[in-house]
Residue frames as a rotation matrix with the C-alpha (Angstrom) as fourth column:
MET 1
-0.727 -0.534 -0.432 -2.32
0.506 0.009 -0.863 19.39
0.465 -0.845 0.264 -20.23
LYS 2
0.314 0.890 -0.331 -4.84
0.881 -0.143 0.451 20.32
0.354 -0.433 -0.829 -17.54
LYS 3
-0.053 -0.253 0.966 -4.97
-0.096 -0.962 -0.257 23.88
0.994 -0.107 0.027 -16.33
VAL 4
-0.589 -0.223 -0.777 -4.02
0.722 0.286 -0.630 24.21
0.363 -0.932 -0.007 -12.68
LYS 5
0.270 0.809 0.522 -6.81
0.312 -0.587 0.747 25.88
0.911 -0.039 -0.411 -10.72
ALA 6
0.338 -0.201 -0.919 -4.89
0.941 0.073 0.330 26.18
0.001 -0.977 0.214 -7.46
THR 7
0.833 -0.039 0.551 -3.98
0.041 -0.990 -0.132 29.62
0.551 0.133 -0.824 -6.19
ASN 8
0.789 -0.614 0.020 -1.11
0.007 0.042 0.999 28.52
-0.614 -0.788 0.038 -3.94
PRO 9
0.678 -0.536 -0.503 2.03
-0.724 -0.370 -0.582 29.68
0.126 0.759 -0.639 -5.82
GLU 10
-0.326 -0.802 0.500 4.19
-0.847 0.483 0.222 27.03
-0.420 -0.351 -0.837 -4.12
LEU 11
0.049 0.450 0.892 1.81
0.030 0.892 -0.451 24.28
-0.998 0.049 0.030 -5.26
ILE 12
0.931 0.301 -0.208 1.63
-0.165 -0.162 -0.973 25.60
-0.326 0.940 -0.101 -8.84
LYS 13
0.255 -0.930 -0.266 5.44
-0.964 -0.225 -0.138 25.72
0.068 0.292 -0.954 -9.02
LEU 14
-0.408 -0.382 0.829 5.67
-0.561 0.822 0.102 22.16
-0.720 -0.424 -0.549 -7.66
ILE 15
0.481 0.670 0.565 3.13
0.100 0.598 -0.795 20.81
-0.871 0.439 0.221 -10.18
ARG 16
0.877 -0.214 -0.429 5.02
-0.479 -0.347 -0.806 22.41
0.024 0.913 -0.407 -13.09
PHE 17
-0.113 -0.979 0.168 8.33
-0.987 0.130 0.097 21.02
-0.117 -0.155 -0.981 -11.74
LEU 18
-0.175 0.106 0.979 6.86
-0.264 0.953 -0.150 17.50
-0.948 -0.285 -0.138 -11.45
ARG 19
0.832 0.529 0.169 5.50
0.046 0.237 -0.970 17.60
-0.553 0.815 0.172 -15.02
LYS 20
0.598 -0.695 -0.401 8.87
-0.784 -0.400 -0.475 18.81
0.170 0.598 -0.783 -16.33
GLN 21
-0.351 -0.754 0.555 10.74
-0.839 0.517 0.171 16.04
-0.416 -0.406 -0.814 -14.47
SER 22
0.271 0.549 0.790 8.29
-0.060 0.829 -0.556 13.49
-0.961 0.103 0.258 -15.83
ARG 23
0.978 0.085 -0.192 9.09
-0.185 -0.082 -0.979 14.56
-0.098 0.993 -0.064 -19.41
GLU 24
0.340 -0.932 -0.123 12.86
-0.911 -0.294 -0.289 14.84
0.233 0.211 -0.949 -18.90
ASN 25
-0.536 -0.602 0.592 13.32
-0.777 0.626 -0.068 11.55
-0.330 -0.496 -0.803 -17.03
LYS 26
-0.340 0.527 -0.779 10.57
-0.566 0.547 0.617 9.62
0.751 0.651 0.112 -18.82
ALA 27
-0.951 0.052 -0.303 9.11
0.277 0.577 -0.768 8.77
0.135 -0.815 -0.564 -15.42
ASN 28
-0.313 0.924 0.218 5.30
0.148 -0.180 0.973 8.63
0.938 0.337 -0.081 -15.42
ILE 29
-0.072 0.279 -0.958 5.15
0.966 0.257 0.002 8.54
0.247 -0.925 -0.288 -11.63
TRP 30
-0.796 -0.272 -0.541 5.92
0.446 -0.868 -0.219 12.27
-0.410 -0.416 0.812 -11.38
ARG 31
-0.819 0.567 0.089 3.12
-0.268 -0.515 0.814 13.12
0.508 0.643 0.573 -13.86
GLU 32
-0.095 0.801 -0.591 0.68
0.513 0.549 0.660 10.99
0.853 -0.241 -0.463 -11.87
ILE 33
-0.278 -0.074 -0.958 1.61
0.944 -0.206 -0.259 12.80
-0.178 -0.976 0.127 -8.65
ALA 34
-0.986 -0.083 -0.145 1.27
0.050 -0.976 0.214 16.19
-0.159 0.203 0.966 -10.38
GLU 35
-0.519 0.854 -0.022 -2.23
-0.068 -0.015 0.998 15.25
0.852 0.519 0.066 -11.56
ARG 36
0.062 0.537 -0.841 -3.23
0.841 0.425 0.334 14.21
0.537 -0.729 -0.426 -8.04
LEU 37
-0.540 -0.318 -0.779 -1.87
0.733 -0.633 -0.250 17.45
-0.414 -0.706 0.575 -6.57
ALA 38
-0.979 0.161 0.127 -3.76
-0.050 -0.787 0.615 19.50
0.199 0.595 0.779 -9.19
LYS 39
-0.251 0.935 -0.249 -7.10
0.711 0.353 0.609 18.26
0.657 -0.024 -0.753 -7.83
PRO 40
0.280 0.433 0.857 -9.23
-0.281 -0.817 0.504 20.58
0.918 -0.382 -0.107 -5.68
ARG 41
-0.570 -0.591 0.570 -8.19
-0.674 -0.061 -0.737 20.81
0.470 -0.804 -0.363 -2.03
ARG 42
0.118 0.694 0.710 -11.24
-0.941 0.307 -0.143 18.88
-0.317 -0.651 0.689 -0.79
LYS 43
0.950 0.201 -0.239 -10.21
-0.283 0.878 -0.385 15.92
0.132 0.434 0.891 -2.99
ARG 44
0.069 -0.995 -0.069 -6.55
-0.647 0.008 -0.762 16.04
0.759 0.097 -0.644 -1.99
ILE 45
0.415 0.078 -0.907 -5.31
0.268 0.941 0.204 13.14
0.869 -0.328 0.369 0.07
ALA 46
0.133 -0.389 0.912 -4.62
-0.931 -0.365 -0.020 13.12
0.340 -0.846 -0.411 3.81
VAL 47
0.337 -0.135 -0.932 -2.85
0.018 0.990 -0.136 10.00
0.941 0.029 0.337 5.09
ASN 48
0.789 -0.056 0.612 -2.39
-0.613 -0.125 0.780 8.99
0.033 -0.991 -0.133 8.71
LEU 49
-0.252 -0.966 0.063 0.78
-0.964 0.245 -0.108 7.34
0.089 -0.088 -0.992 9.98
SER 50
-0.077 0.281 0.957 -1.19
-0.444 0.850 -0.285 4.21
-0.893 -0.447 0.060 10.81
ARG 51
0.911 0.411 0.017 -1.86
-0.146 0.362 -0.921 3.68
-0.385 0.837 0.390 7.09
LEU 52
0.410 -0.849 -0.332 1.81
-0.805 -0.165 -0.570 4.24
0.430 0.501 -0.751 6.24
ASN 53
-0.346 -0.539 0.768 2.73
-0.864 0.502 -0.037 1.70
-0.366 -0.676 -0.640 8.91
ARG 54
0.330 0.609 0.722 0.28
-0.249 0.793 -0.555 -0.87
-0.911 0.003 0.413 7.48
HIS 55
0.958 0.248 0.142 1.25
0.080 0.245 -0.966 -0.53
-0.275 0.937 0.214 3.82
THR 56
0.557 -0.819 -0.135 5.03
-0.670 -0.348 -0.655 -0.14
0.490 0.456 -0.743 3.99
GLN 57
0.747 -0.485 -0.454 8.07
0.596 0.792 0.134 -2.22
0.295 -0.371 0.881 4.85
LYS 58
0.512 -0.648 -0.564 11.33
0.404 -0.397 0.824 -1.15
-0.758 -0.650 0.059 6.47
ASN 59
-0.402 -0.799 -0.447 13.31
0.106 -0.526 0.844 1.50
-0.909 0.292 0.296 4.51
GLU 60
-0.082 0.442 0.893 10.74
0.982 0.188 -0.003 1.87
-0.169 0.877 -0.449 1.69
MET 61
-0.970 -0.138 -0.198 10.30
0.090 -0.968 0.233 5.13
-0.224 0.208 0.952 -0.24
VAL 62
-0.183 0.980 0.075 6.75
0.950 0.196 -0.245 6.45
-0.255 0.027 -0.967 -0.14
VAL 63
-0.965 -0.014 0.262 5.08
0.107 -0.932 0.347 9.44
0.239 0.363 0.900 -1.82
VAL 64
-0.224 0.922 -0.316 1.90
0.853 0.029 -0.521 11.05
-0.471 -0.386 -0.793 -0.49
PRO 65
-0.676 0.001 0.737 0.32
0.529 -0.696 0.486 13.54
0.514 0.718 0.470 -2.92
GLY 66
0.471 0.796 0.380 -1.21
0.144 -0.495 0.857 15.51
0.870 -0.349 -0.348 -0.07
LYS 67
0.070 -0.380 0.922 -0.67
-0.843 -0.516 -0.149 15.79
0.533 -0.767 -0.357 3.67
VAL 68
-0.257 -0.212 -0.943 0.70
0.324 0.900 -0.291 13.29
0.911 -0.380 -0.162 6.20
LEU 69
0.371 0.502 0.781 -1.12
-0.616 -0.496 0.611 13.41
0.694 -0.709 0.125 9.55
GLY 70
-0.536 -0.797 0.277 0.14
-0.680 0.213 -0.702 12.17
0.501 -0.565 -0.656 12.91
ALA 71
0.383 0.724 0.574 -2.69
-0.915 0.385 0.125 9.79
-0.130 -0.573 0.809 13.94
GLY 72
0.978 -0.019 -0.206 -1.42
-0.009 0.991 -0.133 6.31
0.206 0.132 0.970 14.76
GLU 73
0.460 -0.867 0.192 2.06
-0.371 0.009 0.929 4.94
-0.807 -0.499 -0.318 15.25
ILE 74
0.777 -0.366 -0.513 4.88
-0.415 0.315 -0.853 4.01
0.474 0.876 0.093 12.90
ASN 75
0.769 -0.420 0.482 7.33
-0.328 0.389 0.861 1.38
-0.549 -0.820 0.161 14.09
HIS 76
0.249 -0.759 0.602 9.81
0.805 0.507 0.307 1.06
-0.538 0.408 0.737 11.22
PRO 77
-0.308 -0.442 -0.842 11.92
-0.021 -0.882 0.471 3.61
-0.951 0.162 0.262 9.30
VAL 78
0.273 0.375 0.886 10.50
0.914 0.188 -0.361 4.84
-0.301 0.908 -0.291 5.99
ILE 79
-0.856 -0.457 -0.240 11.39
0.321 -0.835 0.447 7.68
-0.405 0.306 0.862 3.64
VAL 80
0.116 0.986 0.117 8.28
0.892 -0.052 -0.448 9.79
-0.436 0.156 -0.886 3.10
ALA 81
-0.964 -0.260 0.054 7.85
0.254 -0.847 0.466 12.59
-0.075 0.463 0.883 0.55
ALA 82
-0.021 0.999 -0.023 4.68
0.986 0.017 -0.163 14.66
-0.163 -0.027 -0.986 0.80
PHE 83
0.037 0.125 0.991 3.30
0.470 -0.878 0.093 18.09
0.882 0.463 -0.091 -0.02
ALA 84
0.008 -0.007 1.000 2.80
-0.711 -0.703 0.000 18.80
0.703 -0.711 -0.011 3.70
PHE 85
-0.359 -0.147 -0.922 3.41
0.499 0.805 -0.322 17.18
0.789 -0.576 -0.215 7.08
SER 86
0.805 0.493 0.330 1.79
-0.078 -0.463 0.883 17.85
0.588 -0.737 -0.334 10.42
GLU 87
0.083 -0.818 0.570 4.23
-0.885 -0.324 -0.335 18.54
0.458 -0.476 -0.750 13.25
LYS 88
0.329 0.112 0.938 3.26
-0.717 0.675 0.171 15.33
-0.614 -0.729 0.302 15.09
ALA 89
0.991 0.055 0.122 3.78
0.039 0.753 -0.657 13.28
-0.128 0.656 0.744 11.93
LYS 90
0.481 -0.876 0.044 7.28
-0.381 -0.254 -0.889 14.69
0.790 0.411 -0.455 11.45
GLU 91
0.003 -0.470 0.882 8.17
-1.000 -0.028 -0.011 13.95
0.030 -0.882 -0.470 15.07
LYS 92
0.546 0.300 0.782 6.92
-0.461 0.887 -0.018 10.36
-0.700 -0.350 0.623 14.90
ILE 93
0.968 -0.240 -0.071 8.63
0.047 0.454 -0.890 9.61
0.246 0.858 0.451 11.56
LYS 94
0.211 -0.943 0.256 11.94
-0.579 -0.331 -0.745 10.98
0.787 0.009 -0.617 12.86
ALA 95
0.114 -0.108 0.988 11.51
-0.951 0.275 0.139 9.04
-0.286 -0.955 -0.071 16.13
ALA 96
0.792 0.212 0.572 11.19
-0.075 0.965 -0.253 5.85
-0.605 0.158 0.780 14.05
LYS 97
-0.192 -0.981 -0.027 14.48
0.042 -0.035 0.999 6.83
-0.980 0.191 0.048 12.31
GLY 98
0.246 0.343 0.907 12.68
0.927 0.191 -0.323 7.67
-0.284 0.920 -0.271 9.06
LYS 99
-0.822 -0.519 -0.232 13.01
0.403 -0.820 0.406 10.75
-0.402 0.241 0.884 6.84
CYS 100
0.430 0.891 -0.146 10.57
0.555 -0.389 -0.735 13.46
-0.712 0.235 -0.662 5.77
LEU 101
-0.693 -0.700 0.173 11.42
0.530 -0.331 0.781 14.84
-0.489 0.633 0.600 2.32
SER 102
0.059 0.644 -0.762 9.96
-0.496 -0.644 -0.583 17.33
-0.866 0.413 0.282 -0.08
PHE 103
0.847 0.296 0.442 9.19
0.213 0.572 -0.792 16.19
-0.487 0.765 0.422 -3.64
ILE 104
0.789 -0.590 -0.170 12.15
-0.523 -0.500 -0.690 18.17
0.322 0.634 -0.703 -4.96
ASP 105
-0.043 -0.821 0.570 14.56
-0.946 0.217 0.241 16.37
-0.321 -0.529 -0.786 -2.60
LEU 106
0.245 0.207 0.947 13.13
-0.096 0.977 -0.189 12.99
-0.965 -0.044 0.259 -3.59
ILE 107
0.988 0.131 0.086 13.46
0.076 0.082 -0.994 13.75
-0.138 0.988 0.071 -7.31
LYS 108
0.431 -0.901 -0.055 17.08
-0.860 -0.392 -0.326 14.79
0.272 0.188 -0.944 -6.85
LYS 109
-0.204 -0.475 0.856 17.70
-0.758 0.630 0.169 11.55
-0.619 -0.615 -0.489 -4.95
ASN 110
-0.497 0.169 0.851 15.72
0.362 0.932 0.027 9.31
-0.788 0.322 -0.525 -7.34
PRO 111
-0.609 0.231 -0.758 14.99
-0.590 -0.771 0.240 11.02
-0.529 0.594 0.606 -10.71
LYS 112
-0.813 0.294 -0.502 13.50
-0.276 0.564 0.778 7.92
0.512 0.772 -0.378 -12.38
GLY 113
-0.065 0.830 0.554 11.12
-0.989 -0.128 0.076 7.29
0.134 -0.543 0.829 -9.48
SER 114
-0.084 0.000 -0.996 12.10
-0.240 0.971 0.021 3.64
0.967 0.241 -0.081 -9.22
ASN 115
-0.433 0.000 -0.901 11.00
0.677 0.660 -0.325 1.69
0.595 -0.751 -0.286 -6.12
VAL 116
-0.959 0.242 0.147 8.70
-0.282 -0.793 -0.541 4.52
-0.014 -0.560 0.828 -5.01
LYS 117
-0.566 0.813 -0.135 5.23
0.808 0.580 0.104 3.66
0.163 -0.050 -0.985 -3.72
ILE 118
-0.690 0.461 0.558 2.29
-0.330 -0.886 0.325 6.11
0.645 0.040 0.764 -3.96
ILE 119
-0.698 0.502 -0.511 0.06
0.716 0.482 -0.505 5.97
-0.007 -0.718 -0.696 -0.88
GLY 120
-0.661 0.513 -0.548 -3.34
-0.058 -0.763 -0.644 7.60
-0.748 -0.393 0.534 -0.92
């Protein structure tokens, strides 16, 4: 297991939680997301809404192991889980009747990680 070099206590707690859920639920998707979040901040992913709009369909579940930014438009509802959201991104997702979730909420809703798409 890689040592987490991050100093953000919330991020460290989230990475440990994801690894634990991966072991308990035998769902490799959570381990993959934990590994992507454990990368240095400059290598962490930032995804614009325009990319989410391009690569998703209506009512899909999407995970972004980084931050969702508000550039672009989204014209269909999606369920997005990310480490962080910009305020504009939250507003636009909610305006499109989508949902913004934390990873913990998504894992409680879908512990196996089935039908979840990783963007980024």
